[in-house]
MOPAC internal coordinates of N, CA, C and O (Angstrom, degrees):
PM7 1SCF
backbone

  N    0.0000 0     0.00 0     0.00 0    0    0    0
  C    1.4465 1     0.00 0     0.00 0    1    0    0
  C    1.5248 1   111.03 1     0.00 0    2    1    0
  O    1.2310 1   120.43 1   138.20 1    3    2    1
  N    1.3160 1   116.78 1   -41.80 1    3    2    1
  C    1.4658 1   119.60 1  -179.57 1    5    3    2
  C    1.5230 1   110.35 1   -66.30 1    6    5    3
  O    1.2310 1   120.58 1   139.27 1    7    6    5
  N    1.3233 1   116.50 1   -40.73 1    7    6    5
  C    1.4645 1   120.30 1   178.27 1    9    7    6
  C    1.5338 1   110.59 1   -59.91 1   10    9    7
  O    1.2310 1   120.46 1   136.66 1   11   10    9
  N    1.3379 1   116.73 1   -43.34 1   11   10    9
  C    1.4625 1   119.51 1   178.73 1   13   11   10
  C    1.5250 1   110.65 1   -66.87 1   14   13   11
  O    1.2310 1   119.79 1   139.86 1   15   14   13
  N    1.3304 1   118.01 1   -40.14 1   15   14   13
  C    1.4686 1   120.86 1   179.21 1   17   15   14
  C    1.5222 1   110.79 1   -60.24 1   18   17   15
  O    1.2310 1   120.28 1   138.59 1   19   18   17
  N    1.3199 1   117.06 1   -41.41 1   19   18   17
  C    1.4608 1   120.29 1   177.11 1   21   19   18
  C    1.5251 1   110.83 1   -64.17 1   22   21   19
  O    1.2310 1   120.24 1   138.66 1   23   22   21
  N    1.3259 1   117.14 1   -41.34 1   23   22   21
  C    1.4665 1   121.75 1   177.27 1   25   23   22
  C    1.5388 1   110.41 1   -62.27 1   26   25   23
  O    1.2310 1   120.56 1   137.17 1   27   26   25
  N    1.3299 1   116.53 1   -42.83 1   27   26   25
  C    1.4646 1   120.69 1  -179.68 1   29   27   26
  C    1.5284 1   110.67 1   -61.20 1   30   29   27
  O    1.2310 1   120.23 1   142.32 1   31   30   29
  N    1.3315 1   117.16 1   -37.68 1   31   30   29
  C    1.4654 1   120.47 1   178.04 1   33   31   30
  C    1.5268 1   111.37 1   -62.72 1   34   33   31
  O    1.2310 1   120.57 1   147.84 1   35   34   33
  N    1.3223 1   116.52 1   -32.16 1   35   34   33
  C    1.4675 1   120.44 1  -179.70 1   37   35   34
  C    1.5312 1   112.44 1   -76.18 1   38   37   35
  O    1.2310 1   120.19 1   147.93 1   39   38   37
  N    1.3270 1   117.25 1   -32.07 1   39   38   37
  C    1.4714 1   120.36 1  -173.18 1   41   39   38
  C    1.5224 1   113.91 1  -107.27 1   42   41   39
  O    1.2310 1   119.61 1   176.73 1   43   42   41
  N    1.3135 1   118.35 1    -3.27 1   43   42   41
  C    1.4658 1   120.36 1  -172.90 1   45   43   42
  C    1.5241 1   112.51 1   -58.72 1   46   45   43
  O    1.2310 1   121.61 1   -36.70 1   47   46   45
  N    1.3139 1   114.52 1   143.30 1   47   46   45
  C    1.4546 1   121.24 1   174.29 1   49   47   46
  C    1.5263 1   109.53 1  -112.71 1   50   49   47
  O    1.2310 1   120.56 1  -158.72 1   51   50   49
  N    1.3057 1   116.53 1    21.28 1   51   50   49
  C    1.4632 1   125.30 1   179.98 1   53   51   50
  C    1.5183 1   113.38 1    69.96 1   54   53   51
  O    1.2310 1   119.74 1  -168.01 1   55   54   53
  N    1.3263 1   118.11 1    11.99 1   55   54   53
  C    1.4595 1   121.82 1   173.87 1   57   55   54
  C    1.5207 1   111.18 1  -103.23 1   58   57   55
  O    1.2310 1   120.43 1  -177.28 1   59   58   57
  N    1.3212 1   116.78 1     2.72 1   59   58   57
  C    1.4545 1   119.56 1  -177.51 1   61   59   58
  C    1.5181 1   110.27 1  -134.46 1   62   61   59
  O    1.2310 1   121.64 1   -24.66 1   63   62   61
  N    1.3234 1   114.46 1   155.34 1   63   62   61
  C    1.4591 1   120.57 1   176.74 1   65   63   62
  C    1.5273 1   108.50 1  -153.10 1   66   65   63
  O    1.2310 1   121.50 1   -22.91 1   67   66   65
  N    1.3162 1   114.73 1   157.09 1   67   66   65
  C    1.4560 1   119.72 1  -179.50 1   69   67   66
  C    1.5135 1   108.53 1  -149.76 1   70   69   67
  O    1.2310 1   120.98 1   -43.41 1   71   70   69
  N    1.3113 1   115.74 1   136.59 1   71   70   69
  C    1.4544 1   121.50 1   173.02 1   73   71   70
  C    1.5111 1   108.94 1  -124.58 1   74   73   71
  O    1.2310 1   120.54 1   -36.05 1   75   74   73
  N    1.3137 1   116.58 1   143.95 1   75   74   73
  C    1.4628 1   121.55 1   176.24 1   77   75   74
  C    1.5230 1   107.22 1  -112.98 1   78   77   75
  O    1.2310 1   121.03 1   -51.43 1   79   78   77
  N    1.3133 1   115.63 1   128.57 1   79   78   77
  C    1.4627 1   121.74 1  -177.90 1   81   79   78
  C    1.5194 1   108.62 1  -121.83 1   82   81   79
  O    1.2310 1   120.69 1   -49.52 1   83   82   81
  N    1.3228 1   116.29 1   130.48 1   83   82   81
  C    1.4558 1   121.04 1   170.97 1   85   83   82
  C    1.5177 1   106.34 1   -98.37 1   86   85   83
  O    1.2310 1   120.69 1   -53.57 1   87   86   85
  N    1.3146 1   116.28 1   126.43 1   87   86   85
  C    1.4622 1   120.05 1  -170.16 1   89   87   86
  C    1.5238 1   110.20 1  -151.77 1   90   89   87
  O    1.2310 1   121.01 1   -22.45 1   91   90   89
  N    1.2961 1   115.68 1   157.55 1   91   90   89
  C    1.4529 1   121.60 1   172.01 1   93   91   90
  C    1.5234 1   106.35 1  -111.34 1   94   93   91
  O    1.2310 1   120.75 1   -83.89 1   95   94   93
  N    1.3217 1   116.18 1    96.11 1   95   94   93
  C    1.4588 1   121.50 1  -175.05 1   97   95   94
  C    1.5209 1   111.47 1   -89.82 1   98   97   95
  O    1.2310 1   119.67 1   -24.83 1   99   98   97
  N    1.3206 1   118.23 1   155.17 1   99   98   97
  C    1.4687 1   122.01 1  -177.29 1  101   99   98
  C    1.5312 1   114.18 1   -60.31 1  102  101   99
  O    1.2310 1   119.68 1   152.39 1  103  102  101
  N    1.3344 1   118.21 1   -27.61 1  103  102  101
  C    1.4591 1   119.69 1  -176.15 1  105  103  102
  C    1.5320 1   113.18 1   -92.05 1  106  105  103
  O    1.2310 1   119.90 1  -176.99 1  107  106  105
  N    1.3354 1   117.80 1     3.01 1  107  106  105
  C    1.4619 1   121.29 1  -179.47 1  109  107  106
  C    1.5347 1   109.57 1  -118.61 1  110  109  107
  O    1.2310 1   119.79 1   -39.24 1  111  110  109
  N    1.3383 1   118.01 1   140.76 1  111  110  109
  C    1.4604 1   120.29 1  -179.91 1  113  111  110
  C    1.5309 1   113.65 1   -77.74 1  114  113  111
  O    1.2310 1   119.98 1   170.20 1  115  114  113
  N    1.3343 1   117.64 1    -9.80 1  115  114  113
  C    1.4607 1   120.62 1  -179.39 1  117  115  114
  C    1.5242 1   109.41 1  -146.97 1  118  117  115
  O    1.2310 1   120.70 1    -1.40 1  119  118  117
  N    1.3137 1   116.27 1   178.60 1  119  118  117
  C    1.4549 1   121.34 1   179.98 1  121  119  118
  C    1.5288 1   109.46 1   -60.28 1  122  121  119
  O    1.2310 1   121.13 1   -41.57 1  123  122  121
  N    1.3091 1   115.45 1   138.43 1  123  122  121
  C    1.4609 1   120.47 1  -178.91 1  125  123  122
  C    1.5259 1   110.15 1  -123.97 1  126  125  123
  O    1.2310 1   121.56 1   -20.72 1  127  126  125
  N    1.3164 1   114.61 1   159.28 1  127  126  125
  C    1.4604 1   121.48 1   173.45 1  129  127  126
  C    1.5181 1   106.64 1  -106.58 1  130  129  127
  O    1.2310 1   121.08 1   -48.09 1  131  130  129
  N    1.3168 1   115.53 1   131.91 1  131  130  129
  C    1.4557 1   121.24 1  -175.16 1  133  131  130
  C    1.5305 1   107.98 1  -128.77 1  134  133  131
  O    1.2310 1   120.85 1   -36.72 1  135  134  133
  N    1.3218 1   115.98 1   143.28 1  135  134  133
  C    1.4557 1   118.51 1   174.93 1  137  135  134
  C    1.5198 1   109.41 1  -113.66 1  138  137  135
  O    1.2310 1   121.62 1   -38.47 1  139  138  137
  N    1.3135 1   114.51 1   141.53 1  139  138  137
  C    1.4629 1   121.88 1   171.71 1  141  139  138
  C    1.5179 1   104.75 1  -110.85 1  142  141  139
  O    1.2310 1   121.02 1   -61.22 1  143  142  141
  N    1.3149 1   115.66 1   118.78 1  143  142  141
  C    1.4514 1   121.36 1  -176.11 1  145  143  142
  C    1.5144 1   110.79 1  -110.96 1  146  145  143
  O    1.2310 1   120.89 1   -33.55 1  147  146  145
  N    1.3192 1   115.90 1   146.45 1  147  146  145
  C    1.4580 1   121.20 1   176.70 1  149  147  146
  C    1.5134 1   107.87 1  -138.19 1  150  149  147
  O    1.2310 1   120.87 1   -44.53 1  151  150  149
  N    1.3173 1   115.94 1   135.47 1  151  150  149
  C    1.4582 1   120.74 1   173.54 1  153  151  150
  C    1.5218 1   108.53 1  -142.58 1  154  153  151
  O    1.2310 1   120.58 1   -54.50 1  155  154  153
  N    1.3042 1   116.49 1   125.50 1  155  154  153
  C    1.4577 1   121.92 1   179.10 1  157  155  154
  C    1.5206 1   108.23 1   -91.85 1  158  157  155
  O    1.2310 1   120.97 1   -96.64 1  159  158  157
  N    1.3308 1   115.75 1    83.36 1  159  158  157
  C    1.4545 1   121.91 1  -178.58 1  161  159  158
  C    1.5113 1   109.25 1   174.42 1  162  161  159
  O    1.2310 1   120.79 1    17.89 1  163  162  161
  N    1.3056 1   116.09 1  -162.11 1  163  162  161
  C    1.4582 1   119.72 1  -176.27 1  165  163  162
  C    1.5277 1   111.69 1   -74.97 1  166  165  163
  O    1.2310 1   121.12 1   -23.53 1  167  166  165
  N    1.3196 1   115.47 1   156.47 1  167  166  165
  C    1.4576 1   121.59 1   177.48 1  169  167  166
  C    1.5246 1   110.18 1   -60.34 1  170  169  167
  O    1.2310 1   120.09 1   140.59 1  171  170  169
  N    1.3230 1   117.44 1   -39.41 1  171  170  169
  C    1.4641 1   122.09 1  -179.96 1  173  171  170
  C    1.5338 1   110.95 1   -61.67 1  174  173  171
  O    1.2310 1   120.00 1   135.71 1  175  174  173
  N    1.3265 1   117.60 1   -44.29 1  175  174  173
  C    1.4630 1   121.17 1   178.50 1  177  175  174
  C    1.5272 1   111.10 1   -65.12 1  178  177  175
  O    1.2310 1   120.71 1   139.80 1  179  178  177
  N    1.3286 1   116.25 1   -40.20 1  179  178  177
  C    1.4652 1   120.79 1   179.38 1  181  179  178
  C    1.5252 1   111.18 1   -64.00 1  182  181  179
  O    1.2310 1   120.42 1   135.97 1  183  182  181
  N    1.3243 1   116.80 1   -44.03 1  183  182  181
  C    1.4617 1   120.34 1  -179.69 1  185  183  182
  C    1.5262 1   110.86 1   -62.52 1  186  185  183
  O    1.2310 1   120.24 1   144.60 1  187  186  185
  N    1.3265 1   117.14 1   -35.40 1  187  186  185
  C    1.4666 1   120.79 1   178.34 1  189  187  186
  C    1.5343 1   109.98 1   -68.87 1  190  189  187
  O    1.2310 1   120.31 1   135.29 1  191  190  189
  N    1.3266 1   117.01 1   -44.71 1  191  190  189
  C    1.4597 1   121.54 1  -179.14 1  193  191  190
  C    1.5329 1   111.37 1   -63.09 1  194  193  191
  O    1.2310 1   120.59 1   134.55 1  195  194  193
  N    1.3374 1   116.48 1   -45.45 1  195  194  193
  C    1.4635 1   120.74 1  -174.69 1  197  195  194
  C    1.5254 1   113.50 1   -92.66 1  198  197  195
  O    1.2310 1   119.85 1  -169.93 1  199  198  197
  N    1.3270 1   117.90 1    10.07 1  199  198  197
  C    1.4730 1   122.01 1  -178.12 1  201  199  198
  C    1.5293 1   113.66 1   -50.76 1  202  201  199
  O    1.2310 1   118.66 1   138.63 1  203  202  201
  N    1.3397 1   120.16 1   -41.37 1  203  202  201
  C    1.4677 1   118.89 1   179.99 1  205  203  202
  C    1.5349 1   113.13 1   -59.60 1  206  205  203
  O    1.2310 1   120.16 1   147.98 1  207  206  205
  N    1.3044 1   117.30 1   -32.02 1  207  206  205
  C    1.4709 1   119.37 1   177.30 1  209  207  206
  C    1.5177 1   111.02 1   -72.20 1  210  209  207
  O    1.2310 1   120.23 1   136.41 1  211  210  209
  N    1.3235 1   117.16 1   -43.59 1  211  210  209
  C    1.4588 1   120.19 1  -179.23 1  213  211  210
  C    1.5281 1   111.40 1   -66.32 1  214  213  211
  O    1.2310 1   120.38 1   153.64 1  215  214  213
  N    1.3202 1   116.87 1   -26.36 1  215  214  213
  C    1.4617 1   120.64 1   177.66 1  217  215  214
  C    1.5256 1   112.22 1   -69.09 1  218  217  215
  O    1.2310 1   120.03 1   164.23 1  219  218  217
  N    1.3342 1   117.55 1   -15.77 1  219  218  217
  C    1.4661 1   121.06 1   176.77 1  221  219  218
  C    1.5276 1   111.30 1   -70.07 1  222  221  219
  O    1.2310 1   120.18 1   164.94 1  223  222  221
  N    1.3125 1   117.27 1   -15.06 1  223  222  221
  C    1.4607 1   121.28 1   179.21 1  225  223  222
  C    1.5196 1   112.14 1    78.71 1  226  225  223
  O    1.2310 1   119.85 1  -107.57 1  227  226  225
  N    1.3204 1   117.90 1    72.43 1  227  226  225
  C    1.4709 1   120.89 1  -178.17 1  229  227  226
  C    1.5282 1   112.38 1   -58.19 1  230  229  227
  O    1.2310 1   121.51 1   -35.11 1  231  230  229
  N    1.3351 1   114.72 1   144.89 1  231  230  229
  C    1.4598 1   120.59 1   175.86 1  233  231  230
  C    1.5186 1   109.83 1   -73.55 1  234  233  231
  O    1.2310 1   120.75 1   139.78 1  235  234  233
  N    1.3078 1   116.16 1   -40.22 1  235  234  233
  C    1.4617 1   121.41 1   178.15 1  237  235  234
  C    1.5308 1   107.33 1  -132.38 1  238  237  235
  O    1.2310 1   120.91 1   -53.72 1  239  238  237
  N    1.3073 1   115.86 1   126.28 1  239  238  237
  C    1.4637 1   121.96 1  -175.78 1  241  239  238
  C    1.5170 1   108.86 1  -112.89 1  242  241  239
  O    1.2310 1   120.67 1   -62.96 1  243  242  241
  N    1.3271 1   116.33 1   117.04 1  243  242  241
  C    1.4653 1   119.92 1  -179.49 1  245  243  242
  C    1.5316 1   111.71 1  -128.35 1  246  245  243
  O    1.2310 1   120.68 1  -160.52 1  247  246  245
  N    1.3408 1   116.31 1    19.48 1  247  246  245
  C    1.4629 1   119.42 1  -179.81 1  249  247  246
  C    1.5236 1   109.98 1   -63.73 1  250  249  247
  O    1.2310 1   121.06 1   -42.80 1  251  250  249
  N    1.3175 1   115.59 1   137.20 1  251  250  249
  C    1.4619 1   121.50 1   179.27 1  253  251  250
  C    1.5199 1   109.04 1  -162.00 1  254  253  251
  O    1.2310 1   120.93 1   -24.35 1  255  254  253
  N    1.2921 1   115.82 1   155.65 1  255  254  253
  C    1.4526 1   120.91 1   173.19 1  257  255  254
  C    1.5216 1   106.98 1   -78.78 1  258  257  255
  O    1.2310 1   120.73 1   -55.89 1  259  258  257
  N    1.3480 1   116.21 1   124.11 1  259  258  257
  C    1.4636 1   120.97 1  -175.34 1  261  259  258
  C    1.5231 1   110.23 1  -136.00 1  262  261  259
  O    1.2310 1   120.17 1   -27.25 1  263  262  261
  N    1.3233 1   117.27 1   152.75 1  263  262  261
  C    1.4665 1   119.37 1   174.45 1  265  263  262
  C    1.5368 1   109.56 1   -70.41 1  266  265  263
  O    1.2310 1   120.98 1   -28.42 1  267  266  265
  N    1.3298 1   115.74 1   151.58 1  267  266  265
  C    1.4651 1   121.02 1  -175.33 1  269  267  266
  C    1.5247 1   112.69 1   -54.95 1  270  269  267
  O    1.2310 1   119.54 1   137.17 1  271  270  269
  N    1.3325 1   118.48 1   -42.83 1  271  270  269
  C    1.4619 1   119.53 1  -176.21 1  273  271  270
  C    1.5296 1   111.53 1   -61.32 1  274  273  271
  O    1.2310 1   120.01 1   149.81 1  275  274  273
  N    1.3278 1   117.58 1   -30.19 1  275  274  273
  C    1.4600 1   120.62 1   177.31 1  277  275  274
  C    1.5339 1   110.65 1   -72.90 1  278  277  275
  O    1.2310 1   120.80 1   135.58 1  279  278  277
  N    1.3290 1   116.07 1   -44.42 1  279  278  277
  C    1.4636 1   120.68 1   178.61 1  281  279  278
  C    1.5264 1   109.94 1   -60.92 1  282  281  279
  O    1.2310 1   120.62 1   137.91 1  283  282  281
  N    1.3177 1   116.41 1   -42.09 1  283  282  281
  C    1.4606 1   121.02 1  -178.07 1  285  283  282
  C    1.5245 1   112.44 1   -61.73 1  286  285  283
  O    1.2310 1   119.37 1   156.50 1  287  286  285
  N    1.3141 1   118.81 1   -23.50 1  287  286  285
  C    1.4591 1   121.51 1  -178.58 1  289  287  286
  C    1.5168 1   114.88 1  -106.54 1  290  289  287
  O    1.2310 1   119.61 1  -171.24 1  291  290  289
  N    1.3255 1   118.34 1     8.76 1  291  290  289
  C    1.4617 1   120.65 1  -175.88 1  293  291  290
  C    1.5294 1   114.29 1   -58.73 1  294  293  291
  O    1.2310 1   119.84 1   146.69 1  295  294  293
  N    1.3116 1   117.91 1   -33.31 1  295  294  293
  C    1.4702 1   120.47 1  -177.38 1  297  295  294
  C    1.5189 1   113.90 1   -97.26 1  298  297  295
  O    1.2310 1   120.02 1  -177.18 1  299  298  297
  N    1.3153 1   117.57 1     2.82 1  299  298  297
  C    1.4630 1   120.28 1  -176.83 1  301  299  298
  C    1.5250 1   113.60 1   -54.78 1  302  301  299
  O    1.2310 1   120.09 1   135.22 1  303  302  301
  N    1.3280 1   117.43 1   -44.78 1  303  302  301
  C    1.4713 1   119.13 1  -176.36 1  305  303  302
  C    1.5239 1   111.69 1   -68.29 1  306  305  303
  O    1.2310 1   119.66 1   153.41 1  307  306  305
  N    1.3391 1   118.26 1   -26.59 1  307  306  305
  C    1.4588 1   121.20 1   179.24 1  309  307  306
  C    1.5187 1   112.59 1   -83.41 1  310  309  307
  O    1.2310 1   120.28 1   165.15 1  311  310  309
  N    1.3223 1   117.07 1   -14.85 1  311  310  309
  C    1.4639 1   120.89 1  -177.26 1  313  311  310
  C    1.5297 1   111.23 1  -123.22 1  314  313  311
  O    1.2310 1   120.90 1  -137.67 1  315  314  313
  N    1.3314 1   115.89 1    42.33 1  315  314  313
  C    1.4579 1   119.06 1  -176.78 1  317  315  314
  C    1.5286 1   111.22 1   -66.03 1  318  317  315
  O    1.2310 1   120.79 1   -28.40 1  319  318  317
  N    1.3195 1   116.09 1   151.60 1  319  318  317
  C    1.4597 1   122.93 1  -178.26 1  321  319  318
  C    1.5249 1   110.38 1   -58.22 1  322  321  319
  O    1.2310 1   121.45 1   -46.00 1  323  322  321
  N    1.3256 1   114.83 1   134.00 1  323  322  321
  C    1.4658 1   120.34 1   176.75 1  325  323  322
  C    1.5144 1   114.76 1    92.35 1  326  325  323
  O    1.2310 1   119.55 1   173.58 1  327  326  325
  N    1.3359 1   118.47 1    -6.42 1  327  326  325
  C    1.4626 1   120.02 1  -177.75 1  329  327  326
  C    1.5177 1   112.76 1   -82.89 1  330  329  327
  O    1.2310 1   120.13 1   175.36 1  331  330  329
  N    1.3201 1   117.36 1    -4.64 1  331  330  329
  C    1.4591 1   123.64 1   177.93 1  333  331  330
  C    1.5283 1   112.65 1    56.47 1  334  333  331
  O    1.2310 1   120.72 1  -139.21 1  335  334  333
  N    1.3060 1   116.23 1    40.79 1  335  334  333
  C    1.4655 1   121.87 1   175.75 1  337  335  334
  C    1.5138 1   107.33 1  -106.16 1  338  337  335
  O    1.2310 1   121.69 1   -25.95 1  339  338  337
  N    1.2965 1   114.37 1   154.05 1  339  338  337
  C    1.4530 1   119.50 1  -177.86 1  341  339  338
  C    1.5203 1   110.28 1  -122.08 1  342  341  339
  O    1.2310 1   120.56 1   -43.23 1  343  342  341
  N    1.3049 1   116.53 1   136.77 1  343  342  341
  C    1.4559 1   122.32 1   173.40 1  345  343  342
  C    1.5120 1   107.10 1  -122.32 1  346  345  343
  O    1.2310 1   120.56 1   -60.45 1  347  346  345
  N    1.3125 1   116.54 1   119.55 1  347  346  345
  C    1.4553 1   121.45 1  -177.12 1  349  347  346
  C    1.5162 1   109.95 1  -128.15 1  350  349  347
  O    1.2310 1   120.43 1   -21.21 1  351  350  349
  N    1.2727 1   116.79 1   158.79 1  351  350  349
  C    1.4472 1   120.82 1   178.24 1  353  351  350
  C    1.5023 1   111.64 1  -144.87 1  354  353  351
  O    1.2310 1   121.22 1   -14.69 1  355  354  353
  N    1.2888 1   115.27 1   165.31 1  355  354  353
  C    1.4596 1   119.92 1   179.01 1  357  355  354
  C    1.5132 1   108.55 1  -137.77 1  358  357  355
  O    1.2310 1   120.10 1   180.00 1  359  358  357

């Protein structure tokens, strides 16, 4: 995932984004690595761009075409006010 993220930074046309999250989710027995992907374009173009990640064989696949306002709020429940969690990016 990190190798692909570095590659994406080299080729990005500002229509794509990727975040990597390390998390302990309820459906996994141990810490997992999760990617949040964004592509401003068709689902077909996104699947082609992110194909190397999907080839890793995701444990849980939730990729879907969504409106921006929904994507923007995907992490809201995990970062509720007062939970003292931090979300940072670079």
